[in-house]
ROPA-39069 format. One record per residue: x, y, z of N, C-alpha, C in turn; residue in three letters. Coordinates in steps of 0.05 Angstrom, whole numbers, plus 5000, padded with zeros to 4 digits. Atoms other than C-alpha are relative to their C-alpha. Layout:
% ROPA-39069
XYZXYZXYZALA...
% end
This chain:
% ROPA-39069
499449725006334656532470500050054970MET500149945028333156832403501450284995PHE498449765006337357372370499150114973VAL500449855025335457892317502650144994THR497449895006341658142281499950154974TYR499749845024343758652229502849974991VAL497450025012349658522183500250234980LEU499549785019352859072141502549944984TYR497750035018357459032081501050284993SER499049735005361659662080500950024971PHE499050015028364559462012497850054980LYS502249975018357659441979497750165010TYR502149854987353459872027497449855000ASP502450174998348559302038499449915029ARG501050104975344459092098498949724997LEU501450274999342258392118498949985028TYR501350024974337258282174499049725003ILE501050274995335657612205499649945029GLY500250094972334257222268501049715002TYR498950274996337256582298500149945029THR499550094972338456182361503049975004THR497250044999345856102345501550214983ASP498949785015348956762324502749944988LEU497250075009356156502318499949844975ILE500350185022354255932272498750144976GLN501449855021349556372231501950204986ARG498149815011354856902222502149854983PHE498150165015359956372200498949924973ARG501450085024354856142149499950234980SER500249765018353856842121502850084990HIS497449915005361256992123501649824981GLN498250175016364356372091498849734993SER500950285004360555712095498049984977LEU502050015020354655862049501250034972ALA499050005027355755731975498250164981LYS501849835017349556091947498150165018LYS501849834986344556611968500950285001GLY499649725000344257351980502650085013PHE497749914985349757412032502649924987THR497550085013354957051989501050214981THR499249815021354957621939501250265012GLN499149744989356658191987501949985024PHE498150044978362057922033502350204998ARG500350094974365258102079497750165015PRO502149894984359758232130501050075028TRP499249914973360258592197497350015016PHE502449994983355258512255499950295012VAL500349734989352759212272497950035021ILE502149984980346759062316499249715008GLU500950264989344658472360497950075022VAL502249964981338158442399499149735009ARG500850254989336357882446497150005008PHE502950034994329257612455499449745015HIS500750244985326057112501498349804984ALA501750185016321256832448500550044971SER499749995029321356672375498250214988LYS501949815010315257102363501050295003SER498849734996318757712393502350054980ASP497849975019324857592349499050054972ALA501149975027320657522287498750284997LEU501249735001316758162304502150214996LYS497849805002323258542313501349984972ASP498850035027326158252248498150144979GLU501849875019319858472210500150305002ARG499749714996320459172240502650104987PHE497549915011327759232221500149994970LEU500150035029326259012150498150204987LYS501849805010320859542144501450264992SER498749745007322160242117500950155025GLY499349864975322160532188502449875012GLN497850144988326859992212502650054985GLY497649955016331760092155501050295003ARG499249724994331560842167501450025027HIS498850004974333060722240502949894999LEU497350135003339060272222501950204987ILE498249825015341860772171500550265014ARG499749744987340761392214501149995028SER499250014971342161152285502249795005LYS498250224994346060492284502650024983ILE497850005019350460522222502050235005LEU498049784996353561222237502049945023PRO498150064979356760922299502549854990LYS497850165012361260502253501450144978TYR498749865023363161022201501850225010GLN
% end
């Protein structure tokens, strides 16, 4: 099972979009384990969207869409308002 996820930093108004096969471990890494990289600068992160996929190619396709202008607009206009 592959998961596409969207993280949001309320403190910095930042989005992070990724995919993984182990969401819990990946979230731990973003939240506290990683010592360098983009996500270390904007902690704490909150999971605001999770999408499950049967194949890696579907997860990658969804990740690419969410990272596009249309995808980011969808996140900011439809998904994020549910949490504010």
